[in-house]
PASEFI-539867 format. One record per residue (C-alpha): residue number from 1; residue in one letter; y, x, z. Coordinates in steps of 0.5 Angstrom, whole numbers. Layout:
<site resi="NUM" resn="A" y="Y" x="X" z="Z"/>
...
***
This chain:
<site resi="1" resn="X" y="-16" x="248" z="-39"/>
<site resi="2" resn="X" y="-10" x="244" z="-36"/>
<site resi="3" resn="X" y="-12" x="243" z="-28"/>
<site resi="4" resn="X" y="-10" x="237" z="-24"/>
<site resi="5" resn="X" y="-3" x="239" z="-20"/>
<site resi="6" resn="X" y="-4" x="240" z="-13"/>
<site resi="7" resn="X" y="-2" x="235" z="-8"/>
<site resi="8" resn="X" y="0" x="235" z="-1"/>
<site resi="9" resn="X" y="-5" x="236" z="5"/>
<site resi="10" resn="X" y="-9" x="229" z="6"/>
<site resi="11" resn="X" y="-9" x="227" z="-2"/>
<site resi="12" resn="X" y="-14" x="223" z="-5"/>
<site resi="13" resn="X" y="-13" x="223" z="-13"/>
<site resi="14" resn="X" y="-19" x="218" z="-14"/>
<site resi="15" resn="X" y="-21" x="221" z="-21"/>
<site resi="16" resn="X" y="-24" x="227" z="-24"/>
<site resi="17" resn="X" y="-21" x="226" z="-30"/>
<site resi="18" resn="X" y="-20" x="233" z="-33"/>
<site resi="19" resn="X" y="-24" x="237" z="-28"/>
<site resi="20" resn="X" y="-30" x="241" z="-29"/>
<site resi="21" resn="X" y="-36" x="240" z="-26"/>
<site resi="22" resn="X" y="-42" x="245" z="-26"/>
<site resi="23" resn="X" y="-48" x="241" z="-24"/>
<site resi="24" resn="X" y="-55" x="244" z="-23"/>
<site resi="25" resn="X" y="-61" x="240" z="-24"/>
<site resi="26" resn="X" y="-57" x="235" z="-28"/>
<site resi="27" resn="X" y="-62" x="233" z="-34"/>
<site resi="28" resn="X" y="-64" x="227" z="-30"/>
<site resi="29" resn="X" y="-64" x="223" z="-23"/>
<site resi="30" resn="X" y="-59" x="224" z="-18"/>
<site resi="31" resn="X" y="-55" x="230" z="-22"/>
<site resi="32" resn="X" y="-55" x="226" z="-28"/>
<site resi="33" resn="X" y="-52" x="220" z="-24"/>
<site resi="34" resn="X" y="-47" x="224" z="-21"/>
<site resi="35" resn="X" y="-45" x="227" z="-28"/>
<site resi="36" resn="X" y="-45" x="220" z="-31"/>
<site resi="37" resn="X" y="-40" x="218" z="-26"/>
<site resi="38" resn="X" y="-35" x="224" z="-27"/>
<site resi="39" resn="X" y="-36" x="223" z="-34"/>
<site resi="40" resn="X" y="-33" x="216" z="-33"/>
<site resi="41" resn="X" y="-27" x="219" z="-31"/>
<site resi="42" resn="X" y="-26" x="224" z="-37"/>
<site resi="43" resn="X" y="-29" x="230" z="-33"/>
<site resi="44" resn="X" y="-32" x="236" z="-36"/>
<site resi="45" resn="X" y="-39" x="237" z="-34"/>
<site resi="46" resn="X" y="-44" x="243" z="-35"/>
<site resi="47" resn="X" y="-51" x="241" z="-34"/>
<site resi="48" resn="X" y="-55" x="247" z="-32"/>
<site resi="49" resn="X" y="-62" x="246" z="-32"/>
<site resi="50" resn="X" y="-69" x="248" z="-34"/>
<site resi="51" resn="X" y="-71" x="243" z="-38"/>
<site resi="52" resn="X" y="-69" x="244" z="-46"/>
<site resi="53" resn="X" y="-76" x="241" z="-49"/>
<site resi="54" resn="X" y="-78" x="234" z="-47"/>
<site resi="55" resn="X" y="-83" x="234" z="-41"/>
<site resi="56" resn="X" y="-90" x="230" z="-41"/>
<site resi="57" resn="X" y="-89" x="227" z="-34"/>
<site resi="58" resn="X" y="-81" x="228" z="-33"/>
<site resi="59" resn="X" y="-76" x="224" z="-37"/>
<site resi="60" resn="X" y="-69" x="228" z="-40"/>
<site resi="61" resn="X" y="-67" x="234" z="-42"/>
<site resi="62" resn="X" y="-60" x="238" z="-42"/>
<site resi="63" resn="X" y="-59" x="235" z="-49"/>
<site resi="64" resn="X" y="-61" x="228" z="-48"/>
<site resi="65" resn="X" y="-56" x="229" z="-41"/>
<site resi="66" resn="X" y="-51" x="231" z="-45"/>
<site resi="67" resn="X" y="-51" x="225" z="-50"/>
<site resi="68" resn="X" y="-51" x="221" z="-44"/>
<site resi="69" resn="X" y="-45" x="224" z="-41"/>
<site resi="70" resn="X" y="-41" x="224" z="-47"/>
<site resi="71" resn="X" y="-43" x="217" z="-48"/>
<site resi="72" resn="X" y="-40" x="215" z="-41"/>
<site resi="73" resn="X" y="-33" x="218" z="-43"/>
<site resi="74" resn="X" y="-34" x="226" z="-41"/>
<site resi="75" resn="X" y="-35" x="232" z="-45"/>
<site resi="76" resn="X" y="-41" x="236" z="-44"/>
<site resi="77" resn="X" y="-44" x="243" z="-44"/>
<site resi="78" resn="X" y="-52" x="243" z="-44"/>
<site resi="79" resn="X" y="-54" x="250" z="-41"/>
<site resi="80" resn="X" y="-61" x="252" z="-40"/>
<site resi="81" resn="X" y="-61" x="256" z="-33"/>
<site resi="82" resn="X" y="-66" x="258" z="-28"/>
<site resi="83" resn="X" y="-62" x="258" z="-22"/>
<site resi="84" resn="X" y="-66" x="263" z="-19"/>
<site resi="85" resn="X" y="-64" x="269" z="-23"/>
<site resi="86" resn="X" y="-57" x="272" z="-23"/>
<site resi="87" resn="X" y="-56" x="274" z="-30"/>
<site resi="88" resn="X" y="-57" x="267" z="-32"/>
<site resi="89" resn="X" y="-52" x="264" z="-27"/>
<site resi="90" resn="X" y="-47" x="269" z="-29"/>
<site resi="91" resn="X" y="-48" x="268" z="-37"/>
<site resi="92" resn="X" y="-47" x="260" z="-35"/>
<site resi="93" resn="X" y="-41" x="261" z="-31"/>
<site resi="94" resn="X" y="-38" x="265" z="-37"/>
<site resi="95" resn="X" y="-40" x="260" z="-42"/>
<site resi="96" resn="X" y="-37" x="255" z="-38"/>
<site resi="97" resn="X" y="-30" x="259" z="-37"/>
<site resi="98" resn="X" y="-30" x="260" z="-45"/>
<site resi="99" resn="X" y="-31" x="252" z="-46"/>
<site resi="100" resn="X" y="-27" x="249" z="-41"/>
<site resi="101" resn="X" y="-23" x="254" z="-37"/>
<site resi="102" resn="X" y="-25" x="254" z="-30"/>
<site resi="103" resn="X" y="-30" x="251" z="-25"/>
<site resi="104" resn="X" y="-27" x="246" z="-20"/>
<site resi="105" resn="X" y="-33" x="243" z="-17"/>
<site resi="106" resn="X" y="-40" x="245" z="-16"/>
<site resi="107" resn="X" y="-46" x="241" z="-15"/>
<site resi="108" resn="X" y="-52" x="244" z="-12"/>
<site resi="109" resn="X" y="-57" x="239" z="-14"/>
<site resi="110" resn="X" y="-63" x="243" z="-16"/>
<site resi="111" resn="X" y="-69" x="242" z="-11"/>
<site resi="112" resn="X" y="-76" x="243" z="-11"/>
<site resi="113" resn="X" y="-81" x="239" z="-6"/>
<site resi="114" resn="X" y="-88" x="240" z="-4"/>
<site resi="115" resn="X" y="-89" x="235" z="2"/>
<site resi="116" resn="X" y="-95" x="239" z="4"/>
<site resi="117" resn="X" y="-98" x="243" z="11"/>
<site resi="118" resn="X" y="-98" x="250" z="12"/>
<site resi="119" resn="X" y="-105" x="251" z="10"/>
<site resi="120" resn="X" y="-104" x="246" z="4"/>
<site resi="121" resn="X" y="-98" x="250" z="1"/>
<site resi="122" resn="X" y="-100" x="256" z="-3"/>
<site resi="123" resn="X" y="-95" x="262" z="-3"/>
<site resi="124" resn="X" y="-93" x="261" z="-10"/>
<site resi="125" resn="X" y="-90" x="254" z="-8"/>
<site resi="126" resn="X" y="-87" x="256" z="-2"/>
<site resi="127" resn="X" y="-83" x="262" z="-6"/>
<site resi="128" resn="X" y="-81" x="256" z="-11"/>
<site resi="129" resn="X" y="-78" x="252" z="-6"/>
<site resi="130" resn="X" y="-75" x="258" z="-3"/>
<site resi="131" resn="X" y="-73" x="261" z="-9"/>
<site resi="132" resn="X" y="-70" x="254" z="-12"/>
<site resi="133" resn="X" y="-67" x="251" z="-6"/>
<site resi="134" resn="X" y="-65" x="257" z="-2"/>
<site resi="135" resn="X" y="-64" x="263" z="-6"/>
<site resi="136" resn="X" y="-61" x="258" z="-12"/>
<site resi="137" resn="X" y="-56" x="254" z="-8"/>
<site resi="138" resn="X" y="-54" x="261" z="-5"/>
<site resi="139" resn="X" y="-54" x="265" z="-12"/>
<site resi="140" resn="X" y="-50" x="259" z="-16"/>
<site resi="141" resn="X" y="-45" x="258" z="-10"/>
<site resi="142" resn="X" y="-44" x="266" z="-10"/>
<site resi="143" resn="X" y="-43" x="266" z="-18"/>
<site resi="144" resn="X" y="-38" x="260" z="-18"/>
<site resi="145" resn="X" y="-34" x="262" z="-13"/>
<site resi="146" resn="X" y="-29" x="266" z="-16"/>
<site resi="147" resn="X" y="-27" x="261" z="-21"/>
<site resi="148" resn="X" y="-27" x="255" z="-15"/>
<site resi="149" resn="X" y="-22" x="260" z="-11"/>
<site resi="150" resn="X" y="-17" x="259" z="-17"/>
<site resi="151" resn="X" y="-18" x="251" z="-18"/>
<site resi="152" resn="X" y="-13" x="247" z="-15"/>
<site resi="153" resn="X" y="-18" x="242" z="-11"/>
<site resi="154" resn="X" y="-24" x="246" z="-11"/>
<site resi="155" resn="X" y="-31" x="243" z="-8"/>
<site resi="156" resn="X" y="-38" x="245" z="-7"/>
<site resi="157" resn="X" y="-43" x="239" z="-6"/>
<site resi="158" resn="X" y="-50" x="240" z="-4"/>
<site resi="159" resn="X" y="-55" x="235" z="-4"/>
<site resi="160" resn="X" y="-58" x="237" z="3"/>
<site resi="161" resn="X" y="-60" x="233" z="10"/>
<site resi="162" resn="X" y="-56" x="234" z="16"/>
<site resi="163" resn="X" y="-59" x="239" z="21"/>
<site resi="164" resn="X" y="-64" x="236" z="25"/>
<site resi="165" resn="X" y="-68" x="240" z="30"/>
<site resi="166" resn="X" y="-73" x="235" z="32"/>
<site resi="167" resn="X" y="-81" x="237" z="31"/>
<site resi="168" resn="X" y="-83" x="231" z="27"/>
<site resi="169" resn="X" y="-78" x="233" z="21"/>
<site resi="170" resn="X" y="-82" x="240" z="21"/>
<site resi="171" resn="X" y="-90" x="238" z="23"/>
<site resi="172" resn="X" y="-92" x="235" z="16"/>
<site resi="173" resn="X" y="-88" x="240" z="11"/>
<site resi="174" resn="X" y="-86" x="246" z="15"/>
<site resi="175" resn="X" y="-84" x="250" z="8"/>
<site resi="176" resn="X" y="-80" x="244" z="5"/>
<site resi="177" resn="X" y="-76" x="243" z="11"/>
<site resi="178" resn="X" y="-74" x="250" z="12"/>
<site resi="179" resn="X" y="-72" x="250" z="5"/>
<site resi="180" resn="X" y="-68" x="244" z="5"/>
<site resi="181" resn="X" y="-65" x="246" z="12"/>
<site resi="182" resn="X" y="-63" x="253" z="8"/>
<site resi="183" resn="X" y="-59" x="249" z="3"/>
<site resi="184" resn="X" y="-56" x="245" z="9"/>
<site resi="185" resn="X" y="-54" x="252" z="13"/>
<site resi="186" resn="X" y="-51" x="254" z="7"/>
<site resi="187" resn="X" y="-46" x="248" z="8"/>
<site resi="188" resn="X" y="-45" x="250" z="15"/>
<site resi="189" resn="X" y="-43" x="257" z="14"/>
<site resi="190" resn="X" y="-39" x="257" z="8"/>
<site resi="191" resn="X" y="-35" x="251" z="10"/>
<site resi="192" resn="X" y="-32" x="256" z="16"/>
<site resi="193" resn="X" y="-32" x="262" z="11"/>
<site resi="194" resn="X" y="-28" x="259" z="6"/>
<site resi="195" resn="X" y="-24" x="254" z="10"/>
<site resi="196" resn="X" y="-18" x="258" z="10"/>
<site resi="197" resn="X" y="-18" x="259" z="3"/>
<site resi="198" resn="X" y="-19" x="251" z="1"/>
<site resi="199" resn="X" y="-26" x="251" z="-2"/>
<site resi="200" resn="X" y="-29" x="245" z="1"/>
<site resi="201" resn="X" y="-37" x="245" z="3"/>
<site resi="202" resn="X" y="-40" x="239" z="4"/>
<site resi="203" resn="X" y="-47" x="236" z="4"/>
<site resi="204" resn="X" y="-49" x="229" z="2"/>
<site resi="205" resn="X" y="-56" x="226" z="3"/>
<site resi="206" resn="X" y="-59" x="219" z="2"/>
<site resi="207" resn="X" y="-60" x="214" z="8"/>
<site resi="208" resn="X" y="-66" x="211" z="4"/>
<site resi="209" resn="X" y="-71" x="214" z="-1"/>
<site resi="210" resn="X" y="-68" x="214" z="-8"/>
<site resi="211" resn="X" y="-71" x="213" z="-15"/>
<site resi="212" resn="X" y="-72" x="219" z="-18"/>
<site resi="213" resn="X" y="-78" x="222" z="-22"/>
<site resi="214" resn="X" y="-80" x="227" z="-16"/>
<site resi="215" resn="X" y="-81" x="220" z="-12"/>
<site resi="216" resn="X" y="-85" x="217" z="-17"/>
<site resi="217" resn="X" y="-90" x="223" z="-17"/>
<site resi="218" resn="X" y="-90" x="223" z="-9"/>
<site resi="219" resn="X" y="-91" x="215" z="-8"/>
<site resi="220" resn="X" y="-92" x="212" z="-15"/>
<site resi="221" resn="X" y="-89" x="205" z="-17"/>
<site resi="222" resn="X" y="-90" x="202" z="-9"/>
<site resi="223" resn="X" y="-85" x="207" z="-7"/>
<site resi="224" resn="X" y="-80" x="207" z="-13"/>
<site resi="225" resn="X" y="-80" x="199" z="-12"/>
<site resi="226" resn="X" y="-78" x="201" z="-5"/>
<site resi="227" resn="X" y="-72" x="205" z="-7"/>
<site resi="228" resn="X" y="-65" x="205" z="-9"/>
<site resi="229" resn="X" y="-62" x="207" z="-15"/>
<site resi="230" resn="X" y="-59" x="214" z="-16"/>
<site resi="231" resn="X" y="-52" x="211" z="-17"/>
<site resi="232" resn="X" y="-51" x="210" z="-10"/>
<site resi="233" resn="X" y="-51" x="218" z="-9"/>
<site resi="234" resn="X" y="-46" x="218" z="-15"/>
<site resi="235" resn="X" y="-41" x="213" z="-12"/>
<site resi="236" resn="X" y="-42" x="217" z="-6"/>
<site resi="237" resn="X" y="-41" x="224" z="-9"/>
<site resi="238" resn="X" y="-35" x="221" z="-13"/>
<site resi="239" resn="X" y="-31" x="219" z="-6"/>
<site resi="240" resn="X" y="-32" x="226" z="-3"/>
<site resi="241" resn="X" y="-30" x="230" z="-10"/>
<site resi="242" resn="X" y="-24" x="226" z="-10"/>
<site resi="243" resn="X" y="-22" x="228" z="-3"/>
<site resi="244" resn="X" y="-17" x="234" z="-1"/>
<site resi="245" resn="X" y="-21" x="240" z="0"/>
<site resi="246" resn="X" y="-17" x="243" z="5"/>
<site resi="247" resn="X" y="-18" x="236" z="10"/>
<site resi="248" resn="X" y="-25" x="234" z="8"/>
<site resi="249" resn="X" y="-30" x="240" z="9"/>
<site resi="250" resn="X" y="-36" x="242" z="13"/>
<site resi="251" resn="X" y="-39" x="235" z="13"/>
<site resi="252" resn="X" y="-46" x="232" z="13"/>
<site resi="253" resn="X" y="-45" x="225" z="9"/>
<site resi="254" resn="X" y="-50" x="220" z="9"/>
<site resi="255" resn="X" y="-49" x="216" z="2"/>
<site resi="256" resn="X" y="-49" x="209" z="6"/>
<site resi="257" resn="X" y="-45" x="211" z="12"/>
<site resi="258" resn="X" y="-39" x="214" z="7"/>
<site resi="259" resn="X" y="-39" x="208" z="2"/>
<site resi="260" resn="X" y="-39" x="203" z="8"/>
<site resi="261" resn="X" y="-33" x="207" z="11"/>
<site resi="262" resn="X" y="-29" x="206" z="4"/>
<site resi="263" resn="X" y="-30" x="198" z="4"/>
<site resi="264" resn="X" y="-37" x="197" z="1"/>
<site resi="265" resn="X" y="-41" x="192" z="4"/>
<site resi="266" resn="X" y="-46" x="189" z="-1"/>
<site resi="267" resn="X" y="-51" x="195" z="-3"/>
<site resi="268" resn="X" y="-56" x="190" z="-6"/>
<site resi="269" resn="X" y="-53" x="192" z="-13"/>
<site resi="270" resn="X" y="-57" x="199" z="-12"/>
<site resi="271" resn="X" y="-64" x="196" z="-11"/>
<site resi="272" resn="X" y="-69" x="198" z="-16"/>
<site resi="273" resn="X" y="-73" x="191" z="-14"/>
<site resi="274" resn="X" y="-68" x="186" z="-12"/>
<site resi="275" resn="X" y="-69" x="183" z="-5"/>
<site resi="276" resn="X" y="-73" x="189" z="-3"/>
<site resi="277" resn="X" y="-72" x="193" z="4"/>
<site resi="278" resn="X" y="-71" x="200" z="2"/>
<site resi="279" resn="X" y="-75" x="205" z="5"/>
<site resi="280" resn="X" y="-71" x="210" z="10"/>
<site resi="281" resn="X" y="-71" x="217" z="7"/>
<site resi="282" resn="X" y="-73" x="224" z="11"/>
<site resi="283" resn="X" y="-69" x="227" z="16"/>
<site resi="284" resn="X" y="-65" x="221" z="19"/>
<site resi="285" resn="X" y="-67" x="218" z="26"/>
***
C-alpha cells in the first residue's frame, strides 16, 4: 500500500485519501459516520464490529456498513471482531495488513452503556462495560500500535469524555462513568508515552446528545429529536485525523468547539429536528 508522504511539523493534509482506518463498532452510528466521511476522501476502512447478522432492535451489520463505505468512495474490509478478545484483534490486524498494507489510524469507537445505579447494575453488565470500554480500547490500541508506529502520520482517536471528577458525573451511574473515564485515561497516558514516537492520541466527545441507536433505546423518540446527527462527530473527527500527529496529541476535543475553531458557525444542518435546541451530553459543565 502506498502511504502518504511525510510533511514538516504542523502540516495538515486535509484528506484521508489512501489512509487505512481501523474503526471499532463501525457497523452503525458515530463509527459508521466517521467511516463514511473518510471514505469520501478515498480512504480504506476496516469495520471491526460484532454485528454480522441483522439485529432485531439495532440497524446495520458489518456488511451493510461496507456497502455504504464503498458507495461513499472508499474501500471496505468488514471483519467480525469482539474487541474483548486478543486473538480476534490480532487476526483482524493481520487481515488488515494483508489487504491494505498497514494501519494509519485507529478509532476506538466501540462502547457499552448502562446508566444505572450501583444496586441496579448487575456484575454481568459491569463486566461488559469494562470489557468493551476499558479492556477493549486498551487491547485494540495495543494490537494496532506496531502498525501505527510504521505509519507516516499515525492517529488514535478515542470517543470518550474529558476527565471531570465532579461527583455529579458519578452519582447516578458509577460503573458507566468509570468505564468511559478508563477510555479517557488511555488517551491521557498513551499520548505522553508515545509523544516522542509520533503517534497522536486524542479524544473526541459531543457537546450535545447524538442520535444513535443507543440514545434511542435510552431516551426514545423525544431524546432523538433533541439530538444532533452523527455527521457532526464525523466532521470533527476528520479535522483531527488530518492534522500533524506530532503537533496535535493529548487533547480532549469537543465536536462543536473544534468545528467553531475551523470556521463553522451554523450547526443547524446537524439537527435531527430543525429548529430544536439540542440537549447537552453527559460529562460537560
